[in-house]
N, CA, C and O atoms as a CHARMM CRD file, in Angstrom:
* protein
*
  260
    1    1 MET  N     16.01400   0.88000  -7.84300 PROA 1      0.00000
    2    1 MET  CA    15.22400   1.83000  -7.10600 PROA 1      0.00000
    3    1 MET  C     15.73400   3.25000  -7.34300 PROA 1      0.00000
    4    1 MET  O     14.94000   4.17600  -7.50500 PROA 1      0.00000
    5    2 ILE  N     17.03400   3.42000  -7.36400 PROA 2      0.00000
    6    2 ILE  CA    17.59200   4.76300  -7.55600 PROA 2      0.00000
    7    2 ILE  C     17.20200   5.31200  -8.92300 PROA 2      0.00000
    8    2 ILE  O     16.87500   6.49100  -9.05900 PROA 2      0.00000
    9    3 GLU  N     17.23900   4.44500  -9.93500 PROA 3      0.00000
   10    3 GLU  CA    16.85800   4.88900 -11.28000 PROA 3      0.00000
   11    3 GLU  C     15.40300   5.35300 -11.30100 PROA 3      0.00000
   12    3 GLU  O     15.07600   6.36500 -11.92200 PROA 3      0.00000
   13    4 TYR  N     14.53600   4.61100 -10.62400 PROA 4      0.00000
   14    4 TYR  CA    13.12900   5.00800 -10.54600 PROA 4      0.00000
   15    4 TYR  C     12.99500   6.36700  -9.87000 PROA 4      0.00000
   16    4 TYR  O     12.23800   7.21800 -10.33700 PROA 4      0.00000
   17    5 LEU  N     13.71600   6.57700  -8.78500 PROA 5      0.00000
   18    5 LEU  CA    13.62200   7.85600  -8.07700 PROA 5      0.00000
   19    5 LEU  C     14.05300   9.01200  -8.97800 PROA 5      0.00000
   20    5 LEU  O     13.43700  10.07700  -8.96300 PROA 5      0.00000
   21    6 TRP  N     15.11100   8.79900  -9.76000 PROA 6      0.00000
   22    6 TRP  CA    15.54600   9.86300 -10.67800 PROA 6      0.00000
   23    6 TRP  C     14.47600  10.15300 -11.72400 PROA 6      0.00000
   24    6 TRP  O     14.19100  11.31400 -12.01800 PROA 6      0.00000
   25    7 LYS  N     13.88600   9.10500 -12.28500 PROA 7      0.00000
   26    7 LYS  CA    12.83000   9.31500 -13.28500 PROA 7      0.00000
   27    7 LYS  C     11.65600  10.07400 -12.67100 PROA 7      0.00000
   28    7 LYS  O     11.09500  10.97300 -13.29900 PROA 7      0.00000
   29    8 ALA  N     11.29500   9.71600 -11.46300 PROA 8      0.00000
   30    8 ALA  CA    10.20500  10.41100 -10.78200 PROA 8      0.00000
   31    8 ALA  C     10.59000  11.86200 -10.48500 PROA 8      0.00000
   32    8 ALA  O      9.76000  12.76000 -10.62800 PROA 8      0.00000
   33    9 ALA  N     11.81800  12.09800 -10.08000 PROA 9      0.00000
   34    9 ALA  CA    12.27200  13.46700  -9.79600 PROA 9      0.00000
   35    9 ALA  C     12.14800  14.34500 -11.03600 PROA 9      0.00000
   36    9 ALA  O     11.78900  15.51900 -10.94400 PROA 9      0.00000
   37   10 PHE  N     12.44800  13.76600 -12.19700 PROA 10     0.00000
   38   10 PHE  CA    12.38900  14.53900 -13.43300 PROA 10     0.00000
   39   10 PHE  C     10.96300  14.80900 -13.90000 PROA 10     0.00000
   40   10 PHE  O     10.75300  15.60300 -14.81800 PROA 10     0.00000
   41   11 VAL  N      9.98900  14.16300 -13.28300 PROA 11     0.00000
   42   11 VAL  CA     8.58400  14.50000 -13.54600 PROA 11     0.00000
   43   11 VAL  C      8.28400  15.86800 -12.94000 PROA 11     0.00000
   44   11 VAL  O      7.55200  16.66900 -13.52200 PROA 11     0.00000
   45   12 PHE  N      8.85000  16.12100 -11.78000 PROA 12     0.00000
   46   12 PHE  CA     8.55300  17.34100 -11.03600 PROA 12     0.00000
   47   12 PHE  C      9.53900  18.48000 -11.29200 PROA 12     0.00000
   48   12 PHE  O      9.19200  19.65100 -11.13800 PROA 12     0.00000
   49   13 TYR  N     10.76700  18.13600 -11.68400 PROA 13     0.00000
   50   13 TYR  CA    11.82100  19.14000 -11.87500 PROA 13     0.00000
   51   13 TYR  C     12.59600  18.84900 -13.15900 PROA 13     0.00000
   52   13 TYR  O     12.59400  17.72000 -13.65000 PROA 13     0.00000
   53   14 SER  N     13.24800  19.85900 -13.69100 PROA 14     0.00000
   54   14 SER  CA    14.04700  19.66100 -14.90400 PROA 14     0.00000
   55   14 SER  C     15.28400  18.81900 -14.57200 PROA 14     0.00000
   56   14 SER  O     15.71400  18.74500 -13.42100 PROA 14     0.00000
   57   15 GLN  N     15.83200  18.19900 -15.59000 PROA 15     0.00000
   58   15 GLN  CA    16.98200  17.31100 -15.38800 PROA 15     0.00000
   59   15 GLN  C     18.23300  18.05100 -14.94300 PROA 15     0.00000
   60   15 GLN  O     19.15500  17.43000 -14.41500 PROA 15     0.00000
   61   16 THR  N     18.28300  19.32500 -15.13800 PROA 16     0.00000
   62   16 THR  CA    19.45200  20.09200 -14.72200 PROA 16     0.00000
   63   16 THR  C     19.21500  20.82100 -13.40300 PROA 16     0.00000
   64   16 THR  O     20.05800  21.60200 -12.96300 PROA 16     0.00000
   65   17 SER  N     18.10000  20.57500 -12.78900 PROA 17     0.00000
   66   17 SER  CA    17.72000  21.27400 -11.56400 PROA 17     0.00000
   67   17 SER  C     18.37900  20.67200 -10.32700 PROA 17     0.00000
   68   17 SER  O     18.44300  19.45100 -10.17700 PROA 17     0.00000
   69   18 THR  N     18.86400  21.53200  -9.45200 PROA 18     0.00000
   70   18 THR  CA    19.36900  21.05100  -8.16700 PROA 18     0.00000
   71   18 THR  C     18.21600  20.59500  -7.28400 PROA 18     0.00000
   72   18 THR  O     18.41500  19.82900  -6.34100 PROA 18     0.00000
   73   19 GLN  N     17.02100  21.06200  -7.58600 PROA 19     0.00000
   74   19 GLN  CA    15.84300  20.62600  -6.83900 PROA 19     0.00000
   75   19 GLN  C     15.56400  19.14800  -7.09300 PROA 19     0.00000
   76   19 GLN  O     15.14300  18.43600  -6.18100 PROA 19     0.00000
   77   20 ALA  N     15.79100  18.67800  -8.31500 PROA 20     0.00000
   78   20 ALA  CA    15.60200  17.25900  -8.63200 PROA 20     0.00000
   79   20 ALA  C     16.57000  16.41200  -7.80700 PROA 20     0.00000
   80   20 ALA  O     16.19800  15.35900  -7.28800 PROA 20     0.00000
   81   21 GLU  N     17.79900  16.87300  -7.69200 PROA 21     0.00000
   82   21 GLU  CA    18.79400  16.15300  -6.90100 PROA 21     0.00000
   83   21 GLU  C     18.39300  16.10300  -5.43100 PROA 21     0.00000
   84   21 GLU  O     18.51100  15.05900  -4.78900 PROA 21     0.00000
   85   22 ALA  N     17.92700  17.20800  -4.90500 PROA 22     0.00000
   86   22 ALA  CA    17.49500  17.25300  -3.50600 PROA 22     0.00000
   87   22 ALA  C     16.27500  16.35700  -3.28100 PROA 22     0.00000
   88   22 ALA  O     16.18800  15.66200  -2.26800 PROA 22     0.00000
   89   23 TRP  N     15.34500  16.37600  -4.22100 PROA 23     0.00000
   90   23 TRP  CA    14.13200  15.55200  -4.12700 PROA 23     0.00000
   91   23 TRP  C     14.51000  14.07300  -4.08800 PROA 23     0.00000
   92   23 TRP  O     14.02800  13.32100  -3.24100 PROA 23     0.00000
   93   24 GLU  N     15.37200  13.66700  -5.01000 PROA 24     0.00000
   94   24 GLU  CA    15.79200  12.26600  -5.08400 PROA 24     0.00000
   95   24 GLU  C     16.57100  11.87100  -3.83700 PROA 24     0.00000
   96   24 GLU  O     16.34200  10.79800  -3.27900 PROA 24     0.00000
   97   25 SER  N     17.47500  12.71400  -3.39900 PROA 25     0.00000
   98   25 SER  CA    18.30400  12.40600  -2.23000 PROA 25     0.00000
   99   25 SER  C     17.47000  12.21700  -0.96900 PROA 25     0.00000
  100   25 SER  O     17.72900  11.31800  -0.16900 PROA 25     0.00000
  101   26 LYS  N     16.48100  13.06200  -0.80500 PROA 26     0.00000
  102   26 LYS  CA    15.61400  12.96600   0.38000 PROA 26     0.00000
  103   26 LYS  C     14.87800  11.62900   0.39800 PROA 26     0.00000
  104   26 LYS  O     14.80200  10.97500   1.43800 PROA 26     0.00000
  105   27 ARG  N     14.34100  11.22500  -0.74100 PROA 27     0.00000
  106   27 ARG  CA    13.59700   9.96800  -0.81200 PROA 27     0.00000
  107   27 ARG  C     14.50700   8.75600  -0.69100 PROA 27     0.00000
  108   27 ARG  O     14.12300   7.75800  -0.08100 PROA 27     0.00000
  109   28 LEU  N     15.69400   8.82200  -1.25600 PROA 28     0.00000
  110   28 LEU  CA    16.65300   7.73400  -1.11000 PROA 28     0.00000
  111   28 LEU  C     17.05100   7.58400   0.35400 PROA 28     0.00000
  112   28 LEU  O     17.17800   6.46300   0.84700 PROA 28     0.00000
  113   29 GLN  N     17.24600   8.68200   1.04000 PROA 29     0.00000
  114   29 GLN  CA    17.59600   8.62900   2.46300 PROA 29     0.00000
  115   29 GLN  C     16.49200   7.96000   3.26600 PROA 29     0.00000
  116   29 GLN  O     16.77500   7.16400   4.16100 PROA 29     0.00000
  117   30 LEU  N     15.24000   8.27300   2.95900 PROA 30     0.00000
  118   30 LEU  CA    14.12100   7.63400   3.65500 PROA 30     0.00000
  119   30 LEU  C     14.12700   6.12500   3.43800 PROA 30     0.00000
  120   30 LEU  O     13.87000   5.35800   4.36600 PROA 30     0.00000
  121   31 ILE  N     14.42000   5.70500   2.22100 PROA 31     0.00000
  122   31 ILE  CA    14.48100   4.27700   1.91700 PROA 31     0.00000
  123   31 ILE  C     15.60000   3.61900   2.72400 PROA 31     0.00000
  124   31 ILE  O     15.40300   2.55800   3.31600 PROA 31     0.00000
  125   32 LEU  N     16.75600   4.24300   2.74300 PROA 32     0.00000
  126   32 LEU  CA    17.90000   3.68100   3.46800 PROA 32     0.00000
  127   32 LEU  C     17.65600   3.63500   4.97400 PROA 32     0.00000
  128   32 LEU  O     18.22200   2.78900   5.66700 PROA 32     0.00000
  129   33 GLU  N     16.83100   4.52300   5.47800 PROA 33     0.00000
  130   33 GLU  CA    16.49400   4.53900   6.90300 PROA 33     0.00000
  131   33 GLU  C     15.33200   3.60700   7.23600 PROA 33     0.00000
  132   33 GLU  O     14.91400   3.52600   8.39100 PROA 33     0.00000
  133   34 GLY  N     14.81000   2.90300   6.23200 PROA 34     0.00000
  134   34 GLY  CA    13.71200   1.97600   6.46300 PROA 34     0.00000
  135   34 GLY  C     12.36100   2.65000   6.57200 PROA 34     0.00000
  136   34 GLY  O     11.43100   2.07800   7.13900 PROA 34     0.00000
  137   35 LYS  N     12.23600   3.84900   6.04100 PROA 35     0.00000
  138   35 LYS  CA    10.98800   4.61000   6.12200 PROA 35     0.00000
  139   35 LYS  C     10.29500   4.72400   4.76100 PROA 35     0.00000
  140   35 LYS  O      9.64300   5.72700   4.47000 PROA 35     0.00000
  141   36 SER  N     10.44200   3.70300   3.94600 PROA 36     0.00000
  142   36 SER  CA     9.90400   3.77700   2.59200 PROA 36     0.00000
  143   36 SER  C      8.38300   3.78100   2.54300 PROA 36     0.00000
  144   36 SER  O      7.80700   4.19200   1.53600 PROA 36     0.00000
  145   37 SER  N      7.72300   3.33700   3.59800 PROA 37     0.00000
  146   37 SER  CA     6.25600   3.30600   3.58200 PROA 37     0.00000
  147   37 SER  C      5.64000   4.69000   3.48400 PROA 37     0.00000
  148   37 SER  O      4.48500   4.82600   3.08000 PROA 37     0.00000
  149   38 SER  N      6.39200   5.71400   3.84700 PROA 38     0.00000
  150   38 SER  CA     5.87000   7.07800   3.74400 PROA 38     0.00000
  151   38 SER  C      6.05800   7.68000   2.35500 PROA 38     0.00000
  152   38 SER  O      5.50500   8.74000   2.06100 PROA 38     0.00000
  153   39 LEU  N      6.83100   7.01900   1.50300 PROA 39     0.00000
  154   39 LEU  CA     7.10900   7.56600   0.17200 PROA 39     0.00000
  155   39 LEU  C      5.90100   7.54500  -0.75500 PROA 39     0.00000
  156   39 LEU  O      5.57900   8.55900  -1.37400 PROA 39     0.00000
  157   40 ALA  N      5.23500   6.41000  -0.85600 PROA 40     0.00000
  158   40 ALA  CA     4.13800   6.27200  -1.81200 PROA 40     0.00000
  159   40 ALA  C      3.02700   7.28400  -1.58100 PROA 40     0.00000
  160   40 ALA  O      2.59600   7.92500  -2.53900 PROA 40     0.00000
  161   41 PRO  N      2.53700   7.46100  -0.34500 PROA 41     0.00000
  162   41 PRO  CA     1.47200   8.46000  -0.15600 PROA 41     0.00000
  163   41 PRO  C      1.91200   9.87400  -0.55500 PROA 41     0.00000
  164   41 PRO  O      1.14500  10.61900  -1.16400 PROA 41     0.00000
  165   42 GLY  N      3.12600  10.22800  -0.21500 PROA 42     0.00000
  166   42 GLY  CA     3.62800  11.55400  -0.56800 PROA 42     0.00000
  167   42 GLY  C      3.76500  11.74100  -2.06300 PROA 42     0.00000
  168   42 GLY  O      3.47600  12.81500  -2.59000 PROA 42     0.00000
  169   43 MET  N      4.20600  10.69800  -2.74600 PROA 43     0.00000
  170   43 MET  CA     4.35500  10.79000  -4.19500 PROA 43     0.00000
  171   43 MET  C      2.99400  10.82500  -4.88100 PROA 43     0.00000
  172   43 MET  O      2.83500  11.48400  -5.90900 PROA 43     0.00000
  173   44 ARG  N      2.01600  10.12300  -4.32100 PROA 44     0.00000
  174   44 ARG  CA     0.65800  10.19700  -4.88800 PROA 44     0.00000
  175   44 ARG  C      0.13300  11.62400  -4.81100 PROA 44     0.00000
  176   44 ARG  O     -0.45200  12.13000  -5.76900 PROA 44     0.00000
  177   45 ARG  N      0.34000  12.26500  -3.68200 PROA 45     0.00000
  178   45 ARG  CA    -0.10800  13.65500  -3.53200 PROA 45     0.00000
  179   45 ARG  C      0.66400  14.57500  -4.47500 PROA 45     0.00000
  180   45 ARG  O      0.07600  15.45200  -5.10800 PROA 45     0.00000
  181   46 SER  N      1.95500  14.38000  -4.57000 PROA 46     0.00000
  182   46 SER  CA     2.79700  15.24300  -5.40800 PROA 46     0.00000
  183   46 SER  C      2.42700  15.17600  -6.88000 PROA 46     0.00000
  184   46 SER  O      2.47200  16.18600  -7.58200 PROA 46     0.00000
  185   47 ARG  N      2.06600  14.00300  -7.34200 PROA 47     0.00000
  186   47 ARG  CA     1.77700  13.87300  -8.77700 PROA 47     0.00000
  187   47 ARG  C      0.48300  14.57400  -9.16300 PROA 47     0.00000
  188   47 ARG  O      0.30400  14.91400 -10.33200 PROA 47     0.00000
  189   48 THR  N     -0.42400  14.80200  -8.21700 PROA 48     0.00000
  190   48 THR  CA    -1.69200  15.45400  -8.54200 PROA 48     0.00000
  191   48 THR  C     -1.63000  16.96600  -8.39500 PROA 48     0.00000
  192   48 THR  O     -2.43200  17.67000  -9.00700 PROA 48     0.00000
  193   49 LEU  N     -0.71200  17.47700  -7.61300 PROA 49     0.00000
  194   49 LEU  CA    -0.65000  18.91500  -7.37300 PROA 49     0.00000
  195   49 LEU  C     -0.35300  19.75100  -8.61600 PROA 49     0.00000
  196   49 LEU  O     -1.05000  20.73800  -8.85200 PROA 49     0.00000
  197   50 PRO  N      0.65100  19.40200  -9.42100 PROA 50     0.00000
  198   50 PRO  CA     0.94800  20.25200 -10.58000 PROA 50     0.00000
  199   50 PRO  C      0.04300  20.01300 -11.78700 PROA 50     0.00000
  200   50 PRO  O      0.30000  20.55400 -12.86300 PROA 50     0.00000
  201   51 LYS  N     -1.00000  19.22000 -11.62900 PROA 51     0.00000
  202   51 LYS  CA    -1.94200  18.94800 -12.73400 PROA 51     0.00000
  203   51 LYS  C     -1.22800  18.34700 -13.94200 PROA 51     0.00000
  204   51 LYS  O     -1.39100  18.80900 -15.07100 PROA 51     0.00000
  205   52 LEU  N     -0.44800  17.32400 -13.68500 PROA 52     0.00000
  206   52 LEU  CA     0.27100  16.64800 -14.75300 PROA 52     0.00000
  207   52 LEU  C     -0.67200  15.77300 -15.56200 PROA 52     0.00000
  208   52 LEU  O     -1.65500  15.25500 -15.03300 PROA 52     0.00000
  209   53 THR  N     -0.37500  15.61100 -16.83300 PROA 53     0.00000
  210   53 THR  CA    -1.14300  14.70100 -17.67200 PROA 53     0.00000
  211   53 THR  C     -0.74200  13.26900 -17.30800 PROA 53     0.00000
  212   53 THR  O      0.31600  13.05300 -16.71600 PROA 53     0.00000
  213   54 PRO  N     -1.58100  12.29400 -17.65900 PROA 54     0.00000
  214   54 PRO  CA    -1.21600  10.89900 -17.37900 PROA 54     0.00000
  215   54 PRO  C      0.13500  10.50900 -17.98200 PROA 54     0.00000
  216   54 PRO  O      0.89500   9.76500 -17.36200 PROA 54     0.00000
  217   55 GLN  N      0.43100  10.99500 -19.16000 PROA 55     0.00000
  218   55 GLN  CA     1.71300  10.67700 -19.79800 PROA 55     0.00000
  219   55 GLN  C      2.87900  11.30800 -19.03900 PROA 55     0.00000
  220   55 GLN  O      3.92300  10.67900 -18.87200 PROA 55     0.00000
  221   56 GLU  N      2.70700  12.53400 -18.58300 PROA 56     0.00000
  222   56 GLU  CA     3.77700  13.21700 -17.85100 PROA 56     0.00000
  223   56 GLU  C      4.08000  12.55000 -16.51700 PROA 56     0.00000
  224   56 GLU  O      5.23300  12.50900 -16.08700 PROA 56     0.00000
  225   57 ARG  N      3.06100  12.03300 -15.87100 PROA 57     0.00000
  226   57 ARG  CA     3.28100  11.44000 -14.55000 PROA 57     0.00000
  227   57 ARG  C      3.50500   9.92700 -14.58900 PROA 57     0.00000
  228   57 ARG  O      3.56900   9.28300 -13.54100 PROA 57     0.00000
  229   58 LYS  N      3.62300   9.36800 -15.76700 PROA 58     0.00000
  230   58 LYS  CA     3.80800   7.92400 -15.92300 PROA 58     0.00000
  231   58 LYS  C      4.98500   7.37700 -15.11100 PROA 58     0.00000
  232   58 LYS  O      4.83900   6.32000 -14.49800 PROA 58     0.00000
  233   59 PRO  N      6.14400   8.04300 -15.07700 PROA 59     0.00000
  234   59 PRO  CA     7.24700   7.50600 -14.26600 PROA 59     0.00000
  235   59 PRO  C      6.89800   7.37700 -12.78400 PROA 59     0.00000
  236   59 PRO  O      7.41500   6.48700 -12.10900 PROA 59     0.00000
  237   60 VAL  N      6.04700   8.23300 -12.27600 PROA 60     0.00000
  238   60 VAL  CA     5.62300   8.15300 -10.87900 PROA 60     0.00000
  239   60 VAL  C      4.58100   7.04600 -10.72600 PROA 60     0.00000
  240   60 VAL  O      4.65000   6.25100  -9.78900 PROA 60     0.00000
  241   61 ASP  N      3.62500   6.99300 -11.63900 PROA 61     0.00000
  242   61 ASP  CA     2.55800   6.00600 -11.56900 PROA 61     0.00000
  243   61 ASP  C      3.06500   4.58000 -11.69200 PROA 61     0.00000
  244   61 ASP  O      2.48300   3.66800 -11.10500 PROA 61     0.00000
  245   62 THR  N      4.13000   4.36900 -12.43800 PROA 62     0.00000
  246   62 THR  CA     4.66600   3.03300 -12.65400 PROA 62     0.00000
  247   62 THR  C      4.99800   2.34800 -11.33700 PROA 62     0.00000
  248   62 THR  O      4.72800   1.15900 -11.16900 PROA 62     0.00000
  249   63 TYR  N      5.57100   3.07500 -10.42300 PROA 63     0.00000
  250   63 TYR  CA     5.95700   2.50900  -9.14000 PROA 63     0.00000
  251   63 TYR  C      4.76000   2.38600  -8.20400 PROA 63     0.00000
  252   63 TYR  O      4.67100   1.42400  -7.44200 PROA 63     0.00000
  253   64 LEU  N      3.86000   3.32600  -8.25000 PROA 64     0.00000
  254   64 LEU  CA     2.77300   3.38300  -7.28800 PROA 64     0.00000
  255   64 LEU  C      1.64500   2.41200  -7.58300 PROA 64     0.00000
  256   64 LEU  O      0.91700   2.01800  -6.67200 PROA 64     0.00000
  257   65 CYS  N      1.49000   2.02400  -8.82900 PROA 65     0.00000
  258   65 CYS  CA     0.36300   1.15700  -9.19000 PROA 65     0.00000
  259   65 CYS  C      0.68200  -0.30600  -9.03600 PROA 65     0.00000
  260   65 CYS  O     -0.17000  -1.15500  -9.30300 PROA 65     0.00000
């Protein structure tokens, strides 16, 4: 699961970005708190906002589909 979150984070942020780390950490914390049901809807919305191509958003789509 952690590997998937990192791959998804890198869809939205560069691999050297502290924002990617914060994004991943927030979602991992939600999972550990048992609140994972809120992750999928938020990630669906996030993947459409930056107008990513299907190939660019594939790491996010893999988990959601």
